[in-house]
N, C-alpha and C positions, 0 to 999 in steps of 0.2 A: 578519522577512516573516511574515506569514500565509497567504497564499495566494499559489503560483506568478503571475508576471506572465502566463503565456498561458491562466490558468482562468478559466471564467467561474463567476465565483460561483450559488450557490443562496442560498433567503431563508433566515434562522435560521442561518448556519454559525457553530459556537461554536469549532470545531476548529481544533487548532494546525498546521502543516506540520512535522512533525518529520524529524529525522535523526541517526542516532549523533556525540557529538560527536568522537571522535579522525577523520581521514580518511586511510585509508590511498592513496590516490591519485585523480584527479579524473576514471580515468576505468575503465568494465566494474568497477560496482562492486557486490556484494553485500550486504544488508543484510536483518535481519532483527527484526520488533518483535513487543510478546507485550504483551496486557494482559488479565488476569482480569476479570470482570465477572457480576452475579447478576440475573437475570430472574426479573420478579413473576408475566410476563402470560406466555403463548406466542409472539404475535406480536412478530418483532422485523424490524427493517429496520437495511440496512447502504448507507451512501453511501462510497465508496473512491476515492480518487486516488493513483498513484505515477507517477514519471517513471522506469525506460521501463515495465519491467514488472512485475504482482505474481503471486504463488501465493493463495489467501485459505484456510484452513485455522479449521474451527470446533473446539475437543474434538480435536485431532488427525486427524477429515479432511478431503479437502481438497472445498472448496464451488466454488471460480473461478477462472479465470484470466483477469486483463485490463492494461491496463485498456480500456475500451472505443476502439475504432478513431476517430481524428480528427484534425482538420487542427489543425496546430503552434498557430495563432493562436484555436482555440474550442475549446481541451481541456472535456470534459464529463467528470462524474462517472457509477461505476457505481453503479444502485441494486439492492440485491439483497434481495429481501424472501423470509422465509422462518422456520419453527415453532422455536422450542425449547423445553424442558420447561423448568419453573421450579426456580431451581436455580442451580447455579455453571455458570457456562464460560470458557473459555478460547479468545481469537481470536489467530490468531497469521501474521504475512501476511512472505512472504518478498519483497522487492523490489529487482528488478534492473535498478541506472543505468548505460545505456551511456555515459555522457558523451559524445557525441562521435559526429558523423554517421554517419550507413552508408546501406545499402540503402535500409533503411525510415524514418529517421529523423535529425531536426536535432539538435542540439547541445544539451540543456534545462536546468532546474538538478534538481537533486537535491531529492527531495523525494516527501511521503507524509503521509496523510492521510487520518485517516477518522472515522467518527460510527455506535455505534451504539444505534440508537434502537426501545427500549422503548415500549410506553404507558405506562410512570410514570416513565422516567428516558431522557436521553442521554448517553452514554460518548464522550468524544472525546477523539483524538488530542492529546497534552500533553507535559508533561516527566513525568508517574508511570506510561506506557508503558516498558517493558523493550527498549530498542533497542541492538544490537550489531550487527558487522561480520561478515560471515559468510567464512570463507577455503574455504569445504568448494566450491567453482566454482572453475573455470582460469581466467586474466585474462586469459592468453595470447595472441596469435595473433589470428587474424580473427574477427570475432563472429558470433556465427551465434545469436543467443539469439532472435531472431523465430521459430525452431522450436524451442527446447526451451534450459535450461540445461544446460550441461557440467561436469556432477559427478564431482571427480576422484576 
């Protein structure tokens, strides 16, 4: 599956939906994704989607928390434009997949999708991205991730 069933596609999508291979459980999962990339121009755009929440970091600095609020039948991607210095950079994303219905969400597929677009290239989520599960967050008890992640 390349696009979640509830995802509204945009034109020219090259990225793949990715997720770590081993599954510790079906709900309240935290996963981390990372990719190094090089830019040859200062303008950069990130198109990103994750179910249920994500924190986006570039070179270790927090950039954005998402995704955009949406109806489950018409999910959209976040599009973020910013400048980066020419050279090597690292994008890192922490995703919290709730995986069950709660006050603000319905059950949905585990998914992370990202494209980093510069003037000269497009870096797309695929099997070359590092993807691991994260056990630094509490997965027991009542879910309140819409307030923030519960760190152990």
